[in-house]
N, C-alpha and C positions, 0 to 999 in steps of 0.2 A: 602578426597579421591577424585581423578578425576571422572568426571562423566563417567559411564560405557557405552560401545558402545552400548549395548542392554539392558537397565534396564528391570528386570523381571517385569511382570504383567501390562505393559503399551501396549495397543493395536496398531497394525498397520491397516491402512485403507485396505478395500478390493476394487478392481478395477474391478472385474468380471462382475458387473452389468452394467459396460460401455462397456467392451469388455472382453472376457475370456482370451485374450492374444494376443500378437503380430502376432502369427501364426494361429489365429482363422480364420474362414470363415467370421465372423461377421466384424472383422476388415479389412480384405482383401477385403471384399466386398463393405464396405463403401468407402475404399479408391478408388476402381474402379468406384463406383458411383460418388464420388466427381469429378474425372476426367472427366466422362461423363457429369455431370451437369454443370461443368465450360464450357466444349466444346459446350454444348447445349445453354447456356447462350450467348456465343460469337456468335453462329449461329443466335439466335433470335435477337440479337442486330443488325447483319448486314442484316437480312431480313426485319427488321422493322424501319430501319433508326435511331437507337439509337446511335447518334454520337454527336460531339461537337456542340457548338452553332451556328457555321457558317452554318450548314446544315438547308434547308428549314423545316418548321414545318407543320405536318399533321392538319387537322381539329380537333375540340376538341373531337367529338365522337370516332374518330379513336385513338386519343391519350389515352382516358380513357381505351380502350381495350388493347392497347400495354402497357400502365403503369401497369394495373392489372397483365398482363402476366409476365412483368418484375419483379414485387413483388413477384409473385409465384415462379419463377426460383431463384431469389436472396435468398428467404428464405431457399429453398432447399439446395444451395450451402453453405450458412452460417451455417445452421444446421449441415450438414456433417463436415464442416471444424472445427467448434467449438468443436464438439465431438472428433474427431481425434486428434486434436492438445490438448486438455485438457488431453486426456488419456496419451499421450506421455509426456506432461509436467509434470504431476503428478508423472509419474514414475522416471523422471529425478530429480524431487525436492527432492525425499527421497534417490536417489543413483546416484550421479553425475558420478559414475563409470560404469554406465550401457551403455556401448558402443553401444549396439543394439538400445536402445532408442535414443542415441544421432544421430545414423545414420538415424533413422526414422524421427526424428525432421528435420533433414537437407533434407531429401526426400520429406517432406510435404512443405517446404519453396517455391518451384516453384509454387505449387498450390495457396499457399496465395498471392504470388507476382502477378500470373495472375488474381486472384480474385480482388485484390486491384486495378489493372490497368483497369479492366472491371467496377469496382464500380466507379472509376473516370470518365470513359467514361459515365456511367449512370447519374452521377451528372451534368456533362457538358450538357447532353441532358436536363436535368430537368430546366437548366437555361433559356431555351426559352418557358417553360409552365407556365401557370396560375394555380399553385397548388391549391389556394383557390378556384377557379371556378370549376377545376375537382373534388375537394372533395364533392362539392354539387351534383354531378352526379353518385358518387360511394362511398358506405359504405366502401368498402376495401380501397380505397384511403383516405377517411375521418379517418379511424382508424389509418393511417400512416401519417397523415398531418404533424405533428411536425416533424418527421424524414424527410419527403420530403422537407419541408421548410428549415430546417438546411442544407440539401444536396444542395439545391438550393443556399444558401448563399456561400457555398463552390464552387459552380460551378464558381462563379466570381473570384476565387483564384486557378484556374488550369493551368497548363502548356501546355494544349493541349493533345490530345490522345497519340501521340508519346512521348512526354515528360514526362507524367505521368507514361506510361508504361515502360520508360527507368528508372525513379526515382525507381519504385517498384522492378524492376530487380536488379539495382545496390544496393539497400538497403541490398539484400542477402550477397553481398560480402563488404558491407560498414557498416552501422550502426548496423545492426543485427548481423553481423559476430563479430564486436567489443564487442557487448553485450554478445554473446555467450563466447567469450574469457574471459571476465570479470567474467562471472557466473562460468565457469569451474575453474578458478583460485581460486576464492574466496570459491568455494565449496570443492575443492580438497586439498587445500594447508594446511599443518599442520606444527607446530614447536615443537621441542623437548625442553622441559623445566621442571624445578622442581618448578612449581608454588605453589604447596600446601605443600612444604617442611617447617619444622620449620625454623624461622627466625635465621640466623648466623651472627656472626659479621665478618666485613672485607672481605665479599664476594662481588664479582662483580655482579652488576644488570645484567638483562637480555640484556638490551640495551647496557650496557658497554661491555658485553662479545660478542655481535654481531658485535659491531664497531670494537672491537680489534681481531675479528675472533679468540677468544680463543677456542681451542679445545685440550682436554686432551687425545683424541684418544680413549676413551671409556666413554660411558655415564654413569653418576652416576646413582646409583640404583633407586633413587627416580624419575628420569626423565621419563616423558611419552610424547607422541604426542597429541597435542591440536589442534583442528580446531577453526575457528573463533567463532562459536556459543558458544563453550565450554568457551573459554576465556571470552566472554561477559557475560556469566552466573556467572563466578567466580568474576567478578567485583561487584557483589552484596553479595560477602562473608563477614562475621562478621569481620574477621581478616584483619587488614589493610595491612599486609605483603602480604597476598595472593591476595587481590585487586591490589596492586601496581605491583606485579610480573605478574599478569594477564594482566594488562595495558600495561606493558613494553613488554610482549610477544606478545600482540596484534599489537603494534606499529612495533615491529620487523618483525612479520609476514607480516603486510601490505606493509612495506618498501621493504621487499624482492621482491615483485611484483610491486613496485611503478612505475616503467618505463612503463611496459606494461599497467597498469591501466591508467596512464596519456596519453599514446598514444590512449587508447580506448575512454577516456574522450574527448580528443581533436578531435578525428574522429567523434564521435557522435555529439558533440555540434557543430562542424564545419558544418556537414550535415544538422542537423535539423534547425538551423538558416539560412543557406543559401537557403535551400528550402523554409522556411517560408517567407524570404525576396522576393526571386524570384516569389513566388505566390501572393505577394501583401499584406501580412499581417502585414509587418513592421519588424517582427522578431519572435523569438520563444516565447517570453513572450507574445506578442500580440495575437499569435495563441493559446497560452495556455489558455487564458481567453475564446476564443470560445470553446475550447475542454472541459474546465471545467464548461461550461455554466453559467458564470457570467460576470458581467459589471467590468469595472475597478473602477467604483464608488462604487460598492460593497465591492470589495477587499480594497480599500483605507479606506472606513468607518471601516471595520473590523480591518485592521492594525493599524489604528490610536487609535481606542479603546483598543487594545492590548497594544500599546506603552505606554498608560496612566498607565497600571497596572504592567509594568515591575519592577517598584520600589518595589512594594508588594511582587512579587514573588523573587525578589533579596533579600528582606528582610527575607523571608523563608529560602533561601539558607544560608544567614548569620547566622541565628538561628541555622541551621543544623550544620554549621561548628562549633559553640560554643559547641553544644551538643557532637561533636566528639572530642573536645579539640583542635580545630584548629582555626587560624585566617582567613584563607582562604580555601576553598574546592580545592582538587585536582580533576581532571576529574574523576578518579576512585573513588571517594567519591560520586558522584551524585546518584548512586544506593546503597550506603552503608545503611545497617540497623542501626538504632540508638540502642545504648546500653540501653537506658532508655526505649525503646518500646519492647513490647513482641508480635512480629509478628507471628500469627498462621501459621502452616504448615499444608498441606493436602496431604492425600493419593489421588490417582486417583479416587477411589470410593467416597471418601469425597467430592471432588470437584464437581464431577458429581451430587451428591445428592443435594449439596448446591444450584447450580446453577438451577437445576430444580425446587427446592423449591421456590427460588426467582422469576423465570419465572412464576410459577403457581400463585403467589401473583398478578400478572399483568393479565394474561390471560390463560385459559385453551389451546387456540390454541398454544401459544408460548411454554408452558411446553410440550404439547403432541409433537410438532415438535423437541424439543430438545431431548426427549426420542427416536423418530424415529432415529435421527442421531447417538446415541449410539447403538440402536438395530441393525441398519443395517450397522454398521462398516464404517462410513463416516469419521473417525477421524484417523489420524497417530500421535501418541503422543510422543514417546520417542526420545531424541536426540542421534544422532550416526554419525560416520564418513561418509562423502559423502552426508549428508542430509543438505539442505539449513538452514541458521540461521533464527531465527525470527519465524513468524507464517503468515498464510494467509488462506483465504477461496477462493476456485474456484468453480464457478457454471458450471454445465454441463446441460444447460437449456433443451436441446432436451430430455434428460432422466428424467428430473423433479428432479435432485439431485444435490448435492454439495459435495465438499470434503473439510475437514479442516486439516491444518497442524500446529502442535503444536511442541514446544521443551519443555516438561513439567518436571519441576523438583520438583514440590510440593510447592513452596512458593506462598505467596500472589498474586504477580504479575501474576503468572500463572493461577490463578482461574479467575482474571479479563481478561486475554487474552482469556480464554476459553469462557467466557460470550460474549466477543467482537467478536469472530469469529463466534460463533453460531448466533450473531445477523446479521452478513453478510449473513449466509446461510439462516436465516429466511426472510431476505430481498429478496434474490433470490425465496424462496418459494411462497412469496406473488405474485411475478410476474407470477409464474406457476399456482397458484390458480385463479388469475384473468384472465387467459387465454391470457397472453400476447406471441406473437410470437417472434423469435429471433431478428427480425427488430425493435422490440419495447422495448428492454430491455437494450439498451446501457445507462449506468448511468454515469454521470459525477463524477469525484471524489469528488467534493463539496457535492453530495448528497449520495455518496457511503458509507460514514461513519455514516449516520443518525441512522440506526437501531443498529449498533454496539456500539455507544456511549450510545444509550438508554439502550440497555441490560446491559451494563457495569455499568451504573448509577444506574439501578434497583439492581444489585447485591451489589455495594458499599453502597447504602442506607440500604440494609438489614442487612449488617455487622455492620454499624454504630448504627443501632437501638439496637443491641444486644451486644454492647462492650462499655467499659468504661475504664478509667485510661490508663495504658500502652499498651493495646490492641487497644484502640482508638486512641492513639498516633500513633501507627504502621500503622493503616488504613489511617489516615490523611497524614502521611508521605509518604506512597506508593502512594496515589492519587496526592499528590503535586509534587511527581516525575515526574509522567505522565504529570501533567498539564504544569510543567517547560519545558518538552520536547515539548509538542504541542503548547505552547505559545512563549517561548523563544528560544528554539533550533531550532524549525522549521523556526523561523524568521532569524536565522544565516544561515540555509541552503538556504532560499530564497535569502539573501543578496549574499552568496557565488555564487550561480547559476546565479544570475543577472550579477555579475562582470565577471564571467567566459565567459558567453556568449558574453558580450560587447568586452572583450579584445580578444577573440578568433576570432573575425572578422579581426584583425590584423595579428596574427600569432598564432602558437602552444605555448602553455604554459608549462613550465617545471614542474618537480616535486616540486622544491623549490618555485616556483611561486605559484603553486596550494596550497601548505602548508601556504605560507603567506597569501594568500587570505582567507583561511579557519580560520586561527588564527585572522585576522582582523575582520571577521564576527563574530566570537565567542566573541571577545572583545566588539564589538558594541552591541550585544545582551545581553550577560551575565554581562557586565560591569566589576567592579573590584572584584566581589566575587569569581572569580577563580584564582587560583595561576597561575600566567603567566608562570611558569617553568613547569606546569603540566596540560596543555590543551591538545587537541587532533588534531594536524595538519593534520592528515590522516583520518579524517572522510569522506572526499570526496571519498576515497578509500573503506571505510567501507560500506557506504550506496548505495545499488544497484539501488536506485531510481533515480540516476543520470544517469544510463547507459541504457536508453531507447530511441530508434529512433522514437518511435511512441508517446510518452508522455513527454513533457517537464514540468518543474516546478511542480514535483510530491512532492510538500512540502505544500504550503499554503492551498491547499484543506483540509488537514488534520486539521488545525487549524479551518477552516470554518465548516467542518463537526463535529467538536467536539462541538463549540459553538452553532451551529444550533441544534444539538442533545439536548443540555442542555436546550436550549430555548424551545423545544418542550416538554421535560420532565417537565418543570416547568408548561406548560399548562395541562399536564396530572394530575399532582398534584392538579390542581385547581378544577378537579373532574367532567368535563363535561361527560354526560352519554354516548355520542356517540364517544367519543375519540378514542377507540380502533378500531372501524370500519373505521373511517375516517383516523387513522394512517395507518392501513393496506392498505387502498386505495391509500394513498400517496406513501407508499412504492412501491406498484405495478405500479405506474405511473412515476417513476423517469426517465423513458426513454421516457416519452410521453409529457413532458413540461419542461420548465426552472426552474431554482431554485427560481427565484423571484416570478413567477406565482404560484408555488406550496406553497411557503411560505405565499403568501397572502391569500391563502385558510385558513390559521390558524391566520391571522390578523397580519402577521409578514411582515415588511419592511426592507429588507436586506441592502438597500442603506442608512438607517438610523443608525447613530452611537449609537442611544440610545437602539436598539435592542441588539446590541454586548455588549454594557455597562450592560445591564441586565443580559446576560449570564455571563459575567465576574464578576458580583456581587456575584454570587454563589461561584465563585472561592475565591473571597475576603474574604467571610464569612468562607471559609475553612482555609484560612491563618490565620484568627483571632482565630479560634478554635485551630489551631496547636499552635499559639503563647500563648493562654491562657493555654494550657496543659503544655507547656514547662515552663511557669512561676509558674505554681503550685509546691509546695514543692517537692513532689515525686509522679509521675505517679506510679500506682500500680494496 
């Protein structure tokens, strides 16, 4: 049966503790306060000469006072903006048809643009200050030294006050507008298909029907409307026919909007790369290294270590193909359950209980926090029309809260996703407990996955200890599915984006060209284990990560975070008495130092391939365990 639009018994999140509603005095009051705070920040900057580098500098004592005042005012602006935008974003994430919230999101953009322009002006002013010296004279400045030093680096890559203000304003009708178009189309679009019907002979595939525009004039009784999230879920179905039809329906649905998707991608990548080059970064990729808080040497060390293990992961995919009775996997087989495995299913209450039990095996604080998220209704669980696909965690730092969105269907993957997203929420909570303000919490993507991978690994290990035979095979299969995505598929996404950014400098890329680049990237990463006739040319349209004007190369940080988290988990297993306390402090500090420095606190050198190889050794051991179970006579 198709997934119900509102599965019974699955909770929706409450947003009332953020704001009672759009018409509430609290929401309206904070919106007014944000406007006043931004105007006050502008006035303060004007009164105290906070302008570009060409302006004369005041003496150090005066700069201390001005800088402290600027930090106070920036904190107020960002706290209000973050709370308002999170509230609206959460409403839209679960209901793309909420026109009132869509309008509010648009109304908040001018505030964000003006704040962005004022922040650029602040960074330019910092370019002429000796931050390290000022930090010795003020504890407030010392506490924000890392953020200020990063801002000073950016000050050397700005277009000037007028140029940055123009870039911020034009983004509203440029990159951000393209991103909104993409999000609305991908969230609202559905396709009518008979995905779950019994397989018949002589029937047209969904793609053939779409291509030939077959229309009988009336829908078959078994046809229903599917969104992108539902079709992706059905590609993990046990029946190959269901998987294939869901895959074909997904391709047809994405192809329907391929032209506007391509326009959005061209617009966004053209804008971000042009701005990065004009600002002197060299391009979008080089700027992404700064944004993600790592060096090129760290990335190259990680990618070199991963490339060494592609063969082992391809071996896993070849073994999976054999178990499915195939010589090569189709794209829609990547998430297929193995008939030889007995994957457990979970009710929502069972999933909650198991995750809490596993968290409790690590620390009381982690388990207590998980219970809080459930008790205070921070999670939105059921898939439904208009809701975003996938899962995420959103921090509402000024409220000391988070929200977790899932599309829970009760399978094994969903349990790990629950643990993963609660890890993000715990990461956010550590920042709150350690007293970080909103200027101290910005975490690069490379470190943002640290707690989520750690929590997911705790859950995985718990299930492995209590499973054997076919259940153990199911666990290893699920885990290696994820590993393949994080190591092999992420690399294909990196290759795709690298090529698109490079070629986009010359001209717009057509749908056919984008499809071709994606297939080439998949071929380079997956090798020959995928059926050439059944890959996914439109993955560039499926992944929302490409459609951001604020963050490019939203791919390799996932691999980094995954392997970094595994490395830290290995240290936890070594049994250091103070690990939990040190780990919580690391999570609280991911906006206060770079990845290399934080890693050194645990004896890790992220520019050394040896560290990445040690994390990948854990994966290799899981591949070996999988192959041993497959070679056994009959898993049971």
